N, C-alpha and C positions, 0 to 999 in steps of 0.2 A: 753838496758838502765837499766837492773836490774829489778827484780820483786818487785813491791810495796807491802808493808805490808797492810793486811786487818784486822789484829787482833784488837779486841775491847780493850778498856782500856782508860787511861787518855789521854788528848790531847798531840799529839806528838810535840815536840819543834823543832824549826829551829836552825841551828848552827850559832854561833856568829863569823863571819869571817871578818867583815868590820871595818876598822879603820877610823880615821878622814879624811885622804886623799881620801880613797875609797868612803866615804859618800859624801864628797864635789864633787868628780868627778861625781857621780851618779846624784847629784842635778844639776850640770852644764849641764850634758847630757840631763836632762829633760827640762831645761830652755833655754840654748843656742842651740836651735834646729830650727825647721822649722818656728817657730814664727817670728824670726827676718827677715827671707826671705819673709814671706807672710803677716804678720800682719801690717807692716808699711803702705802699700797702703790704705787698708780700714780705718785705724786709721787716716791717713792724710785726707782722703775724709770726715771724720766726723769732725775732729778738725781744718782742714786748717792749718794756721800758728801757731796754738796753740798746735801742736803735742808734742813739748818738754814739755809743761805744763802738757799734758795728761800723758806723760811718768813719770814725777815726781809724779803726783797724784797716778798713778798705783803703783809706787814704795813705796810710803808712806803706802798705804793700804797693800801692800805685806809685808812690813817690820813689821807692826803690826801683821799681820797674822803669819809671820815667828816666831816672838818673842813668841807669844802665843803658837804656835805649838811646839816650842823648849822646853818651860817649861813643857808643858803637856807630850811631848814625853819622857823627862827625868824622869817624875813621873810615866808614864805608858809605859815602853819600850817593847811593844808587837806589833805584826803585826796588822794593821787595821787603824792606824792613828786616825782621828777624830771620826770614828765609835766607837772606844774604849773610847776616851775621853768623848764624848757625853753620852755614856752609863753609865760611872762611875760617871760623875759630874752632869748630868742633868736628867738622867733617860733612860730607855730602848728605849722608842720611839724616842728620839732625836738622840741617837746613831744610831738607825736603819735608820732614815731619812737621816743622814749624809752619812752613808754607801751606801744607795740606790742611792742617788744623785751622789756620787762619781763613783760607778760602772757603772751606765747607761751613765752618761756624758762622762766618760773617755773611755768607750768602743767605743762610737762614735768617740772620739778623736783618738783612735788607728786606726780606719778605715781611718780617714781623713789623718793621718800621713802616713799611708801605701800608700794611693792614691797620696800623695805629692811625695813620693819616685818614684812612677811609672810615674807621669807626668813630672818629671825632668829627670829621667834616660832614659825613652823610651816612649814619649808621645803617640805614636800610639798603645802601648800595656800597658797602665797604669794599668788596672785592673789585668792583668796577672802578671806584676811585683809586684804589691801590694800584691797579694796572696803569691807569692814566698817569699817576704820580711817577711810577717807575719809567714810563716812556718819556715823559717830559724831562726828568732829571738826567736820563741817559743822553738825550739830545743836548742838554746844557753842558754836560761833561765832554761830549764829543766836540763841541765848539771851542774847547780850550780850558785849561785849568785856571787861567786868570779870570775868566768869566765865572767859573765855579766859586772862586774866592770872593768875588764881589757879591754874588748871590748869597753866599754864606754869611757875609758881613751884615747884610740886611736882615737875614733870618735871626742871627744872634741878637741884633738890636731889638727886634720885636719880642723875642722870648724873654730877654732880660727885663724889658718894660713890663711884661705880664707878670713875671715872678716878683718884681718890685711891688706891683699893685697888690698881689696876694699877701706878701709879707706885711705891708703897711696895714691892710685891712685886718689881718689876723692879730697883729701885735697891738693895734689900737682899739680893739673891740673889748667889750665887757666880758666876753667869754674866755679871754685869755687867762691862763692859770699856770704860773711858772712851777708850781708844785708837781705838775705832770711831767716835768723834765727829770725828776729824780728816778734813779734806778731802783726798781722794786723786786719783789719775789718772783715776778713772772719772767724775769730775764735769766736764761740758763746759758752756760758756757757754749754748749753745742748750738743753741739758737743764735747766739751772737755771732759765732763763726759762720753759720749758714747765711745769716743776713748780710754779713760782710762779703761773702761770695756773690750774693745776688746784687748788692750795691756796687761791687767792683765792675760789673757789666757797664754801669753808667760812667765809670771813670776811664774806660779803656780807649777812648777816642784819641788820646794823644799819640797812639801808634800811627794815626793817619799822617802826622807830621813826618815821622821817620820813613814811612812807605813812599812819601813824595820827595825823598831826598835828592833825586835826580832833577827835580824841578825847582829847587831852592837855590837862591843866590848865596854864594859864600857859605856853603853848608857847615864847615867846621866852626864858624862863628854863629850862624843863624839858628841851627837846630838845638844846640845846648842852651841857647837863650829862650827859644820859643816853647820848648816842651815844659820846663818848670813854670814858666809864666802862665801857660794855658792851664796846667794842673792846679796851680795855686789859686787862680781866679775861680776855677770850677769848685774847688773845695770850699772856699768862702761862701759862694753862692749856695751850694748844697746845704751847708751847715745852717745858714740863716733861714733857708726855706724849711728845713726839717724842724728847727726850733719853733718857727712860727706855726707850722701845722700841728705840731705836738701840743703846743700851749692851748690850742683851740679844741682839737679833737681828742687828745690824750692817746696813749698807746692802743687801747682797745678800739676806740672809734676809728683811728687811723688804719688798724689792721682789718677792720670790717668794711672800709670804704672802697667803692668801685672806682671812683674818680676823686682821689684824695684832695687835690687842690680845689676842685669845684665844691666838694663837701665843706672844705675849710672856709671858703668865702661865704657859703650859705650859713654855716654855724656862727660866723662873725657878724651876721645880719646884713650882708651886702650881696644878696642873691642876684642882683642885676649884673654883678661882675662874672657870674658863672659862665654865660655864653662867651665872654671875652677869654676866659681861661680855656674854654674848649678850642677856640680859634688858636690861642697860643700853643696848646698841645699839638694841634695839627701842624702848625708851622714848625714847631720843635722837631717833630717826627720827620718832616721834610728835610730839615737841616741834617739830622742824623743819617737819613737815607742818602742824601747827596754825598756826604763824606764817606759813607760806607762803600758806595759804588766806586768812588775814587780809589779807596784803599784796596779793595778786592781786585780791581782791574790792574793796578800797578803790581801787586804780588803775582797775579796771573802772567803779566808781561815778563817778570823776572824769571819765573819758573819755565815759561815757554822759551826764553833765551837759552836756558840750560837743557832744553828738550825733555823736561819732566812733564810738560804739557805740550800739545801740538805746536810745532815751531811757527806755524802761520800766525799764532796769537802774539808773536813778538813784533809784529809790524807796527811802525809808528807813522801816523798820517803826515804826509809831507807839508801840508798847509797848517793844520791845527796843532801839530806836534804832540799828539796824544796817542796812547795805545788803542786805536779805534776798534780793532777787531776784538781785543780783550773786553773793551767796554760794551760792545754790542752783544757779545756772548753772555757776559754777566747780566746785562739788562734783560736778555731773552730768558735766561734761567729764572731770574727773579720774577719776571712777568708770569711765567707758568706757575711758580709757587704761590704768588699773590692771588692768582685767579682761582686756584684749586684747593689750597690748603689753609688750615687754621694753625698758624705756627707760633701762637703765644707760648705754648709749652717749650718752644725752642730757645727761650731765653736762658734757661738753666743749661741746656746743651751748649749754647754759644759761650756762656761763661766758662764752662769746662774747657772748651777749645782755646779760648783766649788766655786762660790761666796757664795752660800747657805751653802755649806760644811764648808767654813771658817767662816761664820757667827756663826755657831754652835761651831766651835773651839774657837772663841773669847768669846762667852758666857760661855763656859766651863772654860776657863782660868780665867774669872772674879770670879769664885767660889773658886779658889785656895786660901789657907791661906799663910801668909808670910813664915811659916815653910815649906810649900810645894813648895816654889819657885815662888810665885805669881809675875808676872811682875808688873811694875808701873801701877796703875789703869787706867791711860789715854790710855795705849796701847790697851787693849781689847775693851775699849769704842770706840776709833777711828776706830779700826779694824772692829768691828761689824757694826757701822754706815756706814763706807766706803763700806763694802761688800753689804749692803742693797741698798745704793744709786746707786752704780755702776751696781748692778744686774738689777734694774728697769730702769736704763738709757739705757740699751741695746735696740737694735731694737725690736719693738713690737712683731714680730713673734717669736723671741727668748724668750722673757718673757712669752708669752702665752704657747709655747711648753714646756719650762722648768717648769713652774708652774703646767701644766697639768701632767707631768711625776711625779713630787713630790707628787701631790695630789693622783695619782694612787697608788704610793708606800705606802702612808699613808693609803689609803683605804684597800689595801692588808693586811697591818699590823693589822688594826682594825678587819677585817674579821677573821684573824688567831687567834687573841686574843679572839674573841667571841666564835669561835669553840672550842678552848682549854678550855675556862671557862665552856662550856656546858658539856664537857667530864669529868671534874673534879667533884668529889662528893661534 
């Protein structure tokens, strides 16, 4: 793979290879992934017939976050996303806290996506398949971000084709009943909020476009275009799929489903399509895993450059122009988790960390001036408030674990600052 450089000097820069279509595809690969196959059932369990309302609420918060992130990414087109924005706009601590929450939460998400691949592709050997998937995609990422974008393009095409087949089968079947879309007594305000928090997990992939800011051509123009495009396409796809599945299974049937889309095609009388849906779910999880590894490794690179993580992780491969050490470390940690842990419960924890991450992004966007491309004031306000409300509406175990991890990261930061202050004259 070529010999990496170890020479000291200024930070090595990544290569700008990605255009608007590449960035949109990477965002779609992050969002139209395993979430649509797995998140609908727990969300329906929480929201009941208010599922579509939860989806709309999650989309509104995601839109505000996306707008704030796009303006910030255009202003600061460097790897690291909200880690960079928080550091530049709010101070070193807030940037560090955003980066810490992102890396820890998304590393757990990587393992969850890998195990999703295994459970769909070969349930009896889920851990082994998960490890193999992580190794394979780490190699792809190591070979260059352009190759990752092309692979993601193929994955998105396969997933969209499978989802289209599910929608057509469900809406054209005799089992479809549009009355099931009405909001009933089983929908509570708290349940709708909790479901929105869970569904937000599936929307959060647009951050991958921002974290790849250093590898995007003309970022001031490309990123503000790519993020809303990717989010808008994802919302349309999610809404159509949710409506199709609800009209066949209804809120109760959906909340009890272990594989909602497979159950939907069986209920629609086209059971032969179920294996195809399983393949689509596995491919979708691969797309999410690929994009997650990209995002986590770039944030690791940014934090290593500022020595919040070991500086050796800031190295960029001279040939492939990727943060190779960061990618290898992330891949190794995810391999260990995928081989040893059942991390399905980490979805709620990851949602908490991601919502905290975007809360800092919205607070950072609030500080932009009109000359710096500040969004309309209501956007970061709604985004910040929405992130906080949805984060604390998640299951109690997710809130406690997420808050504990953020507090631990803050404590580590405080100890390092204290040690550094003592060493300085």
